[in-house]
C-alpha positions in Angstrom: 89.6 41.6 -2.6 91.6 43.2 -5.4 94.9 42.2 -3.8 93.8 38.6 -3.3 92.7 38.4 -7.0 96.0 40.0 -8.0 97.9 37.4 -6.0 95.9 34.6 -7.5 96.5 35.9 -11.0 100.2 36.2 -10.3 100.2 32.6 -9.1 98.5 31.5 -12.3 101.0 33.3 -14.4 103.9 31.8 -12.4 102.5 28.3 -12.8 102.0 28.9 -16.5 105.6 30.0 -16.8 107.0 26.9 -15.2 104.6 24.7 -17.1 105.7 26.3 -20.3 109.4 25.9 -19.5 108.9 22.2 -18.9 107.1 21.6 -22.2 108.5 18.9 -24.3 110.1 19.6 -27.7 108.8 18.1 -31.0 111.0 15.7 -32.9 111.7 16.8 -36.5 114.5 14.5 -37.7 115.6 10.9 -36.9 118.9 9.1 -37.8 120.4 5.9 -36.6 123.9 4.6 -36.7 125.1 1.2 -38.0 124.8 -0.5 -34.5 121.3 0.8 -34.0 121.8 3.8 -31.8 119.2 6.5 -32.7 119.8 10.3 -32.6 117.0 12.8 -33.0 116.8 16.6 -33.7 114.0 18.6 -32.0 112.3 21.8 -33.2 114.5 23.9 -30.8 117.6 22.9 -32.6 118.8 20.4 -29.9 120.2 17.0 -30.5 119.4 13.9 -28.4 121.0 10.4 -28.3 119.7 7.4 -26.5 121.4 5.1 -23.9 120.7 1.8 -25.5 120.8 0.6 -29.2 117.3 0.3 -30.8 115.7 1.9 -27.7 113.5 5.0 -27.3 114.1 5.1 -23.6 116.6 7.2 -21.6 117.2 10.1 -24.0 120.4 12.0 -23.5 120.6 15.7 -24.5 123.9 16.4 -26.2 125.6 19.5 -24.8 127.2 22.3 -26.9 124.8 21.8 -29.8 122.5 24.8 -30.4 120.5 25.9 -33.4 121.2 22.6 -35.3 119.5 22.2 -38.7 120.8 18.8 -40.0 122.1 15.7 -38.3 123.7 12.3 -39.2 125.1 9.9 -36.6 127.9 11.7 -34.6 127.8 14.8 -36.7 125.6 17.9 -36.9 125.5 21.3 -38.7 124.1 24.5 -37.2 122.2 27.3 -38.8 125.5 29.2 -39.4 126.8 26.2 -41.4 129.3 25.1 -38.7 130.1 21.4 -38.2 130.2 19.6 -34.9 131.2 16.0 -34.2 131.2 13.7 -31.2 131.7 10.0 -30.4 130.9 7.2 -28.0 132.3 7.8 -24.5 134.1 4.6 -23.6 133.8 5.4 -19.9 130.1 4.9 -20.1 130.0 1.9 -22.4 128.6 -1.4 -21.2 128.9 -4.5 -23.4 127.8 -8.1 -23.6 130.0 -10.4 -25.7 131.6 -7.4 -27.3 128.3 -5.8 -28.3 127.3 -2.4 -26.9 124.3 -2.6 -24.7 124.5 0.9 -23.1 126.5 4.0 -24.2 127.2 7.6 -23.4 128.6 10.3 -25.7 131.5 12.7 -25.7 130.8 16.4 -25.7 130.3 17.6 -29.3 133.0 19.9 -30.5 133.2 22.1 -33.6 135.3 20.5 -36.3 137.5 22.6 -38.6 136.6 26.1 -39.7 134.1 25.2 -42.3 131.2 27.7 -42.9 128.2 27.5 -45.1 127.8 23.7 -44.7 124.3 22.6 -45.7 124.4 18.8 -45.5 126.3 16.1 -43.6 126.7 12.4 -43.8 128.4 9.6 -41.9 130.0 6.2 -42.5 132.1 3.8 -40.3 135.4 5.6 -41.1 134.4 8.9 -42.7 132.4 12.0 -42.3 131.1 14.0 -45.3 129.9 17.6 -45.7 128.5 19.8 -48.5 129.6 23.4 -48.5 127.3 26.0 -50.1 125.4 23.3 -51.9 128.3 22.7 -54.2 131.6 21.5 -52.6 131.6 18.0 -51.2 134.4 17.2 -48.7 135.3 14.2 -46.6 137.6 13.4 -43.7 138.8 10.2 -42.0 137.5 9.1 -38.6 140.3 7.3 -36.7 138.5 4.9 -34.3 139.9 3.8 -30.9 139.2 0.2 -31.8 142.1 0.4 -34.3 144.5 1.5 -31.5 146.2 -0.5 -28.8 143.8 -1.0 -25.9 140.8 -0.7 -28.3 137.5 1.0 -27.4 134.5 2.2 -29.3 135.2 6.0 -29.3 137.1 8.2 -31.7 140.9 8.7 -31.5 141.0 11.6 -33.9 140.3 12.8 -37.5 142.2 13.1 -40.7 142.5 16.2 -42.8 139.5 17.6 -44.8 139.8 16.6 -48.4 137.7 17.9 -51.4 135.8 15.3 -53.4 134.3 17.5 -56.0 133.0 21.1 -56.5 129.9 21.2 -58.7 126.9 23.4 -58.1 123.4 22.1 -57.2 124.1 19.3 -54.7 120.7 18.4 -53.4 121.4 15.4 -51.2 124.2 13.0 -50.2 124.1 9.4 -49.0 127.0 7.3 -47.6 127.4 3.5 -47.2 128.4 2.1 -43.8 131.7 0.9 -45.2 134.0 -1.6 -43.5 134.8 -2.3 -39.9 138.2 -3.5 -40.9 141.0 -1.9 -38.8 141.6 1.3 -40.7 144.3 3.6 -39.1 145.3 5.9 -42.0 144.3 6.8 -45.5 143.5 5.5 -48.0 140.4 4.1 -46.3 137.5 2.9 -48.4 134.1 4.7 -48.5 131.1 4.8 -50.7 129.2 8.1 -51.4 126.5 9.2 -53.8 125.3 12.7 -54.5 122.1 13.9 -56.0 122.1 17.1 -58.0 119.3 19.5 -58.8 119.1 18.3 -62.4 118.4 14.7 -61.2 122.0 13.5 -61.9 123.5 11.0 -59.4 127.2 10.8 -59.1 129.1 8.3 -57.0 132.5 7.8 -55.5 134.1 4.6 -54.2 131.5 2.5 -56.1 131.7 0.2 -59.0 129.9 0.9 -62.3 127.1 -1.3 -61.1 126.6 0.9 -58.0 128.0 -1.0 -55.1 130.9 0.0 -52.8 134.4 -1.3 -53.7 137.6 -1.1 -51.7 140.1 0.3 -54.2 138.1 2.8 -56.2 137.4 6.4 -55.3 136.7 7.4 -58.9 133.5 9.2 -59.8 131.0 7.6 -62.0 127.6 8.7 -63.2 124.6 6.5 -62.5 121.7 6.9 -65.0 118.1 6.4 -64.1 115.4 4.9 -66.3 113.3 8.0 -65.8 114.2 11.7 -66.5 115.8 12.7 -63.2 116.0 11.5 -59.7 114.4 13.0 -56.6 116.0 10.8 -53.8 119.0 8.6 -53.1 120.0 6.0 -50.5 122.8 3.4 -50.3 124.4 0.6 -48.4 127.6 -1.3 -49.2 125.9 -3.4 -51.8 123.2 -1.2 -53.4 122.7 2.4 -54.6 119.0 3.2 -54.7 117.7 6.1 -56.8 114.1 7.3 -56.3 112.5 8.5 -59.6 110.2 11.4 -59.9 107.4 8.9 -60.4 108.0 7.4 -57.0 109.8 4.3 -58.2 112.9 3.1 -56.3 115.5 1.9 -58.8 118.2 -0.4 -57.5 121.8 -0.6 -58.7 124.5 -3.0 -57.5 124.3 -6.5 -56.1 126.2 -8.8 -53.8 129.6 -9.4 -55.4 131.4 -6.2 -54.2 132.5 -5.9 -57.9 134.4 -9.1 -57.5 136.4 -8.1 -54.5 136.1 -8.7 -50.8 137.0 -6.3 -48.0 140.6 -7.5 -47.9 141.3 -6.9 -51.5 140.8 -10.6 -52.5 138.6 -11.8 -55.2 135.1 -13.3 -54.8 132.9 -15.1 -57.2 130.4 -12.9 -59.0 126.8 -13.2 -57.9 125.3 -10.8 -60.4 124.0 -7.3 -60.2 121.1 -5.1 -61.1 121.2 -1.9 -63.1 118.2 0.3 -62.4 115.9 -2.6 -61.5 112.6 -1.4 -60.1 111.9 -2.2 -56.5 108.7 -3.9 -55.2 107.1 -0.8 -53.7 105.6 2.0 -55.9 104.4 5.6 -55.2 107.4 6.1 -52.8 108.3 9.5 -51.3 111.0 8.4 -48.8 113.2 5.4 -48.1 115.8 3.9 -45.7 118.1 1.1 -46.9 119.3 -1.7 -44.7 122.6 -0.7 -43.1 123.7 -3.9 -41.5 127.3 -4.5 -40.5 128.7 -8.0 -40.2 132.4 -8.2 -39.2 132.6 -11.9 -40.2 131.5 -11.4 -43.8 134.0 -10.5 -46.6 136.7 -9.1 -44.5 134.6 -6.8 -42.5 132.2 -5.6 -45.1 128.5 -5.4 -44.4 125.9 -7.4 -46.1 122.1 -7.3 -46.6 121.9 -9.9 -43.8 118.3 -10.8 -44.4 116.9 -7.4 -43.4 114.5 -5.6 -45.8 114.6 -2.0 -46.9 111.9 0.5 -45.8 109.8 2.8 -47.9 107.2 5.6 -47.2 104.4 5.8 -49.7 102.7 9.0 -50.8 99.8 8.2 -48.5 102.1 8.1 -45.5 102.0 4.3 -45.0 105.3 2.4 -44.4 106.3 -0.7 -46.3 109.2 -3.1 -46.3 110.6 -5.1 -49.2 113.8 -6.8 -50.2 116.1 -5.6 -52.9 115.5 -7.0 -56.5 117.2 -10.3 -57.3 120.0 -10.0 -59.8 118.8 -10.4 -63.4 121.4 -12.9 -64.4 121.2 -15.1 -61.3 117.4 -15.4 -60.7 117.8 -18.2 -58.1 120.3 -16.4 -56.0 118.8 -14.6 -52.9 121.6 -12.1 -52.5 122.4 -13.2 -49.0 118.9 -12.4 -47.8 117.2 -15.0 -45.7 113.8 -14.5 -47.2 110.5 -16.0 -46.0 107.5 -16.2 -48.2 107.5 -14.4 -51.5 110.7 -12.3 -51.7 109.1 -10.0 -54.2 106.1 -9.2 -52.0 106.1 -5.9 -50.2 104.6 -5.9 -46.7 103.0 -3.0 -44.9 104.1 -2.1 -41.4 101.1 -0.8 -39.5 101.1 2.3 -37.4 97.3 2.9 -37.2 96.4 6.2 -38.8 99.8 7.7 -38.3 101.3 9.5 -41.4 105.0 8.8 -41.8 107.3 11.5 -42.8 110.7 9.9 -42.2 112.1 6.4 -41.6 115.5 5.0 -40.5 116.6 1.4 -40.0 119.5 -0.7 -38.6 119.6 -4.5 -38.3 116.0 -4.7 -39.3 114.7 -2.5 -36.5 112.7 0.4 -38.0 112.3 3.9 -36.6 109.5 6.1 -38.0 108.7 9.8 -37.4 105.1 10.7 -38.1 103.5 14.0 -39.1 102.5 14.7 -35.4 106.2 14.4 -34.4 105.7 11.0 -32.7 108.6 8.6 -33.0 107.7 4.9 -33.5 109.8 1.8 -33.4 109.3 -1.8 -34.5 109.8 -4.4 -31.6 112.0 -6.7 -33.6 113.7 -7.3 -36.9 113.0 -9.0 -40.2 109.5 -9.0 -41.7 107.7 -7.2 -38.8 104.2 -5.9 -39.6 103.5 -3.4 -36.7 105.1 -0.5 -35.0 105.1 -0.1 -31.2 107.0 1.8 -28.5 105.7 5.3 -29.4 107.8 8.2 -28.1 105.3 11.2 -28.0 107.9 13.9 -27.4 111.3 14.5 -25.9 112.4 16.6 -22.9 
């Protein structure tokens, strides 16, 4: 009898072991690239991509990434402060009319000999890293689409270059930039950094806060309130979150009078610290649309709203403020209804902790580590397609 019970107990232990080994991981971070491919970080320090843009189906675990603490599209940093990068694997790409419908990824490899990296960011043609919370560096991404034969992957990288060394870097945010055929420096980029004292400094942006082609000169952006607690940006706007939970918009739609090819455009006006249409905000994701046909390859707002998390965990969408000096201009946004009206995106009783967006599709991570997605773009009002966990 004793031996039979012992055998039964052993079987239970064995089953428990295998059940535990198959347990799914919790998602702790979500990011999405400019074409809508999401990447997630789990609580075991593993990174996952997905086979299709905008989809939460067919997760792909990226090899050679362990103990990761921070991710951006195609770049990650581990707990030792080492940086790893990867790209799209052209051998696994499927397209329809030139648009990626399915993708695979190259094996992530360590980049450079940097140590002590705390934050990373990504744009179309650059990666960015913060070393020891004070030194910001960047390097060029040379894309295969800029080479004979084309492709969607990465051909190589440029040298690491220091942008600034100043203590207290709290966060960085990069604009998508241009899809123009960049093969060598200088290539345009837009970057903003938030410091511990609430100061926001920008590079590759105009004094109004939008990306420009020919300026990598730093400028200070001032907020209307004492200090900033968050930042976000796209090619046309820098958004600063005040300590009071108010998103303040800088920039506009004129690319500071220049298009992506260096030519001049008419000026549509800009905003300088204009308050957004959502209050009590603790998190935000700004529309990151890319449109090759606009302004020589620069992105535009393209009719998609920005996304905000309120302090109560609800998710809201709203358009950027209309430029003060051109009140009838809609800034390229194909608005319906009242453009100054924020709209809630329902997720039942879920409490949002992070949002990401591309082409109007919104991804939301909730407090229970569930990942949600909206089914379509523009002014959607409900989340669907819940991913409970990943394995």
